[in-house]
C-alpha positions as CSV (number, residue, x, y, z in Angstrom):
1,M,71.7,-99.6,162.6
2,A,74.7,-97.7,164.0
3,V,78.3,-98.5,163.0
4,G,79.6,-101.5,164.9
5,E,76.1,-102.9,165.7
6,A,76.8,-106.2,163.8
7,V,74.2,-108.9,164.1
8,P,75.5,-112.5,164.5
9,R,74.1,-115.1,162.2
10,R,71.9,-117.7,163.8
11,G,73.7,-120.9,163.1
12,S,73.3,-124.5,164.2
13,G,76.0,-124.7,166.8
14,L,79.3,-123.3,168.1
15,A,81.1,-123.8,164.9
16,D,78.6,-121.9,162.8
17,Y,78.5,-118.7,164.9
18,D,79.9,-115.6,163.2
19,V,79.2,-111.9,162.8
20,S,77.1,-111.4,159.6
21,A,73.7,-110.0,158.7
22,C,70.5,-111.7,159.9
23,G,66.8,-111.0,160.0
24,H,64.6,-110.5,163.0
25,R,64.6,-112.9,165.9
26,S,61.3,-114.5,165.0
27,A,62.6,-115.4,161.5
28,C,65.7,-117.0,162.9
29,A,64.7,-118.7,166.1
30,Q,64.2,-122.1,164.5
31,R,67.8,-122.0,163.3
32,A,69.1,-121.1,166.8
33,G,72.2,-122.7,168.2
34,K,71.6,-126.2,169.7
35,M,71.7,-126.5,173.5
36,N,72.0,-129.0,176.2
37,G,74.7,-131.0,174.4
38,T,72.7,-132.0,171.3
39,D,75.4,-130.8,169.0
40,A,78.5,-133.0,168.8
41,L,81.0,-130.1,169.4
42,E,79.0,-128.9,172.4
43,T,79.0,-132.4,173.8
44,R,82.8,-132.3,173.8
45,W,82.7,-129.0,175.8
46,A,80.1,-129.9,178.3
47,G,81.4,-130.3,181.8
48,L,84.9,-129.1,181.1
49,A,86.2,-126.9,184.0
50,S,87.2,-123.3,183.4
51,A,90.4,-123.7,185.4
52,T,91.6,-126.6,183.3
53,I,90.6,-124.8,180.1
54,S,92.7,-121.7,181.2
55,D,95.7,-124.0,181.9
56,C,95.5,-125.2,178.3
57,L,95.4,-121.6,177.1
58,D,98.8,-120.8,178.7
59,R,96.9,-119.9,181.8
60,L,95.5,-116.8,180.0
61,Q,91.9,-115.9,178.9
62,A,90.5,-116.1,182.5
63,M,88.6,-113.2,183.7
64,H,89.8,-111.8,187.0
65,A,88.1,-112.6,190.3
66,G,85.9,-109.6,190.2
67,I,83.7,-111.4,187.7
68,H,82.0,-114.2,189.7
69,R,78.8,-116.1,189.9
70,I,75.8,-114.2,191.1
71,S,73.0,-116.6,190.2
72,G,72.3,-119.8,188.3
73,G,74.7,-122.5,187.5
74,N,77.4,-123.3,185.0
75,V,77.0,-122.1,181.5
76,F,78.9,-122.2,178.2
77,G,78.1,-120.9,174.7
78,P,79.2,-118.5,172.0
79,A,79.6,-114.9,173.0
80,F,77.3,-112.2,171.9
81,T,79.2,-109.0,172.8
82,I,77.7,-105.7,174.0
83,E,79.4,-102.5,175.0
84,T,77.4,-100.0,177.0
85,C,78.1,-96.8,178.9
86,A,78.6,-97.1,182.6
87,G,75.3,-97.2,184.4
88,D,73.2,-97.3,181.3
89,S,71.2,-100.3,180.0
90,A,69.5,-98.9,176.8
91,T,72.0,-100.7,174.5
92,I,71.4,-104.0,176.3
93,H,67.7,-103.8,175.7
94,R,68.2,-103.0,172.1
95,A,70.8,-105.8,171.6
96,L,68.5,-108.4,173.1
97,E,66.2,-107.8,170.1
98,V,68.9,-109.4,167.8
99,A,70.9,-111.6,170.2
100,P,70.9,-115.2,169.0
101,A,69.2,-117.9,171.0
102,G,71.9,-120.2,172.5
103,S,74.4,-117.4,173.0
104,V,76.0,-116.0,176.2
105,L,75.8,-112.2,176.6
106,V,79.2,-110.7,177.4
107,I,78.6,-107.1,178.4
108,D,81.3,-104.4,178.9
109,A,79.7,-101.9,181.3
110,G,83.0,-100.3,182.2
111,G,83.3,-102.1,185.5
112,H,81.0,-99.5,187.1
113,V,79.7,-100.7,190.5
114,G,77.6,-97.7,191.4
115,R,74.6,-98.5,189.3
116,A,73.1,-101.8,188.1
117,V,72.6,-102.4,184.4
118,W,71.0,-105.8,184.7
119,G,68.0,-107.0,186.7
120,N,64.8,-109.1,186.7
121,V,63.2,-107.6,183.6
122,L,66.3,-108.2,181.4
123,T,66.6,-111.7,182.9
124,E,63.1,-112.5,181.8
125,A,63.7,-111.0,178.4
126,A,66.9,-113.0,178.0
127,R,65.3,-116.3,179.0
128,H,62.4,-115.7,176.6
129,G,64.9,-115.2,173.8
130,G,66.8,-118.4,174.5
131,I,69.9,-116.7,175.9
132,R,71.9,-119.1,178.0
133,G,73.4,-116.6,180.5
134,V,75.1,-113.3,180.9
135,V,78.7,-112.2,181.9
136,L,78.8,-108.6,182.9
137,D,81.6,-106.3,183.8
138,G,79.4,-104.3,186.0
139,V,76.7,-104.9,188.7
140,V,73.2,-106.3,188.8
141,R,70.1,-105.9,191.1
142,D,66.9,-107.8,191.9
143,L,69.0,-110.6,193.4
144,D,66.1,-112.5,194.9
145,Q,64.4,-112.8,191.6
146,L,67.6,-113.7,189.8
147,L,68.3,-116.5,192.3
148,A,64.7,-117.8,191.9
149,A,65.0,-117.8,188.1
150,E,68.2,-119.8,188.4
151,F,69.4,-117.9,185.3
152,P,73.3,-117.9,185.0
153,V,74.5,-114.4,185.8
154,Y,78.2,-113.6,186.4
155,A,79.1,-110.0,187.4
156,R,81.1,-107.8,189.8
157,G,78.3,-107.7,192.4
158,V,74.9,-106.3,193.4
159,C,73.7,-102.7,193.8
160,P,70.1,-101.5,194.2
161,A,70.6,-98.3,192.2
162,G,68.9,-98.7,188.7
163,P,70.3,-97.8,185.3
164,H,69.9,-94.8,183.0
165,K,68.6,-95.3,179.5
166,G,69.9,-92.4,177.5
167,F,73.2,-93.2,176.0
168,A,74.5,-95.0,172.9
169,G,76.5,-98.3,172.8
170,R,77.4,-101.0,170.4
171,W,77.1,-104.8,170.0
172,G,78.9,-107.4,167.9
173,V,82.2,-105.7,168.4
174,P,85.3,-106.7,170.4
175,V,84.9,-105.8,174.1
176,Q,86.8,-106.3,177.3
177,C,85.2,-108.1,180.3
178,G,87.1,-108.9,183.5
179,G,90.4,-108.0,181.8
180,V,89.9,-110.3,178.8
181,V,89.2,-109.2,175.2
182,V,86.1,-111.0,173.9
183,V,85.1,-111.2,170.3
184,A,81.6,-112.3,169.1
185,G,81.7,-116.0,168.5
186,D,84.4,-116.8,171.1
187,L,83.4,-119.6,173.5
188,V,82.5,-118.5,177.0
189,V,82.7,-121.1,179.8
190,A,81.6,-120.0,183.3
191,D,81.4,-122.1,186.5
192,S,82.1,-121.9,190.2
193,D,85.7,-120.9,189.6
194,G,84.8,-118.0,187.3
195,V,84.8,-117.3,183.6
196,V,87.2,-118.2,180.8
197,V,87.0,-117.2,177.1
198,V,88.2,-119.5,174.4
199,P,89.1,-117.8,171.1
200,K,87.0,-119.0,168.2
201,S,90.1,-120.4,166.5
202,R,90.7,-122.8,169.4
203,I,87.1,-124.1,169.9
204,V,87.4,-127.2,167.8
205,G,90.8,-128.5,168.9
206,L,91.0,-127.5,172.6
207,P,88.7,-130.1,174.2
208,D,91.2,-132.8,173.4
209,E,94.0,-130.8,175.1
210,V,91.8,-130.3,178.1
211,Q,91.0,-134.0,178.3
212,D,94.7,-134.8,178.2
213,R,95.3,-132.3,181.0
214,M,92.6,-133.9,183.1
215,I,94.3,-137.3,182.7
216,D,97.6,-135.8,183.8
217,E,96.0,-134.3,186.9
218,K,94.4,-137.6,187.8
219,R,97.8,-139.3,187.5
220,W,99.4,-136.5,189.7
221,I,96.8,-137.0,192.4
222,S,97.3,-140.8,192.3
223,S,101.0,-140.3,192.7
224,V,100.6,-137.9,195.6
225,R,98.4,-140.4,197.4
226,D,101.2,-142.9,196.8
227,G,103.6,-140.6,198.7
228,H,105.3,-138.7,195.9
229,S,105.8,-134.9,196.5
230,T,104.2,-132.4,194.3
231,A,107.6,-130.8,193.7
232,S,109.0,-134.0,192.3
233,L,106.0,-134.5,190.1
234,L,106.3,-131.0,188.7
235,G,110.0,-131.1,188.2
236,L,110.7,-128.5,190.9
237,T,113.1,-130.5,193.1
238,G,116.1,-128.4,191.8
239,S,114.9,-125.4,193.8
240,A,115.2,-127.3,197.2
241,D,118.8,-125.9,197.7
242,H,117.4,-122.4,198.3
243,G,115.6,-123.6,201.4
244,A,118.7,-125.4,202.7
245,R,121.0,-122.4,202.0
246,F,118.6,-120.1,203.8
247,A,118.5,-122.4,206.8
248,L,122.3,-122.4,207.0
249,E,122.5,-118.6,206.8
250,V,120.0,-118.2,209.6
């Protein structure tokens, strides 16, 4: 195994995911991360919106708009990171041999849009291995098959040109994707707004902050419907004199 090709341990949920040695997929599959809200921590995260999560992370940790939904629905889970050369998919194929079931692949493909590094074959391999979805800083192909599979894929776009398979890469190392640094074991949350990454140190406590934020937003909406201005609700009324002064100068 090359330097940097760390293999995540196959734990029992979000809190158990880290980067340490593990055996072959077949030996670990029964200990794969729980899915579909069966784990208590995952239940707390299910259904939380990426936008609200980013608000509670100082409005950081959100990938830029170039990374958007290509196929499938919402997805969340621990990140399994992959770094590959632009236009090359060899490392992705190798990494899938050890990627833990229950994880979300986060692939740094250099943001290259001239050659797809993900398609139907990798989608089927990922589904077979219990991967929840993929977030890719690059492009994909075989869109009709991806849509039919309803497998969550978030990327920069679609391109028919296929990948090369002759260059080295790494997995289990910090990568960048959509302008955000992602470390193996961080929580990835992707929905119709885009993708946000929660640092592992914040996974346990952040759901309570998000719930409090959601309560605040419901109160704001109720107040707006009662006739209150958004400026007053957000404490921005002190800036109204700028508009009045501009009007007088005109």
